[in-house]
C-alpha positions, 0 to 999 in steps of 0.5 A: 490465448496470446498475451502482452506481458505474463504477470503473475504476482500482484504486490498490495499495500494494506492501508488505505488501500484494503483496509479503511485505516486512514483516519486512525493513521492520521489521528496518530500522526496528529497524536505525535505532533501534539505531544511535542507541542507541534501544529500536525500538518493537513491530512493532504500535506501529509499525504502529498510530503510524506517518503521514505525514509518516513523519519525525514517528513517528521524531522523537518516539521519539528518532531524530536521522537525516534523511530522507535518511538514513532513506530511504539505509538502507530501500533498503539492505535492500530491495535486498538481499532477495528478495522473494515476492508472496503466493499471492493476487496473481497470481489476483487481477490475473489477474482485475482484468485480466479485468474491464478496471481500469487497475492502478497501483502506488502505493508509498513504496517505490522504482520500481527495487525495485518494478520489480525485483519485479514483473520476477522474480515476470512480473506486470509487464505487469498495471500500467499505472503504477508510482509510488515515493516516494509517502510522501504517498498523498494527493497521489499519488492525487490526482495519478494521478487527475488523469494517469489522468482519473478520479474518485475514484467510479471508484477502488478503492483497496487498501492494508496501512497506516492511512496508505493508508488515510487517504490515500484518504479524504483524496482522496474514495475511498470505496472504500478497503480495508485488508489485513492479513496475518500480524502485521499481523492483529491486533484493534488495527490492525484497528480503527484501519483501520476508523477511518480510514476503510475501507470493510472490512478483508479478509485476502486480494485476493480479499475486496475482491470480495464487496464490490464486486459490483454495480460494473462497470468501463468498458471502454476 
């Protein structure tokens, strides 16, 4: 079968892409601001303004807590909640597995939280690797491509954050998709995703296959 390029690897974000954790994350953000007596950002403001390095966002709004203190708060919030996967996750992973993709989760969340959620939802076997604390997505993408010995044109990346798209673009991955769910489905965030370099902005994981028609991945 002929194809244009031959993607073999799938990089997936975790929060907001695979699991419904946006509300918990935003509550953690609000807690950080409130404990310092500051007005929390609106949800859309947080989504639009947060970029790597993330500490810059907090400093620009007057938060004095250290990165370690902020991470500790996030870890606490993330560790005490149950998270549902989105309804399209299992079918998408099954489809990607059938298409012979190597699937990697790359997230700013901790490996412990990701492992726990994947085990609870019985989707861990689909993933070749889990990379946590990946705040700098460009570096994480480059390192994983090197580890797997794949080139950027063999990778499809999907994330719900603008920094996911920016990191993919900076690392040479052209087929990067933004996915917007729930409260993130606004025209402003959609435009920001496109401006960051997303090939397309989708509402479900399965929508990605509509843009990937004609690409066949290598057998390993």
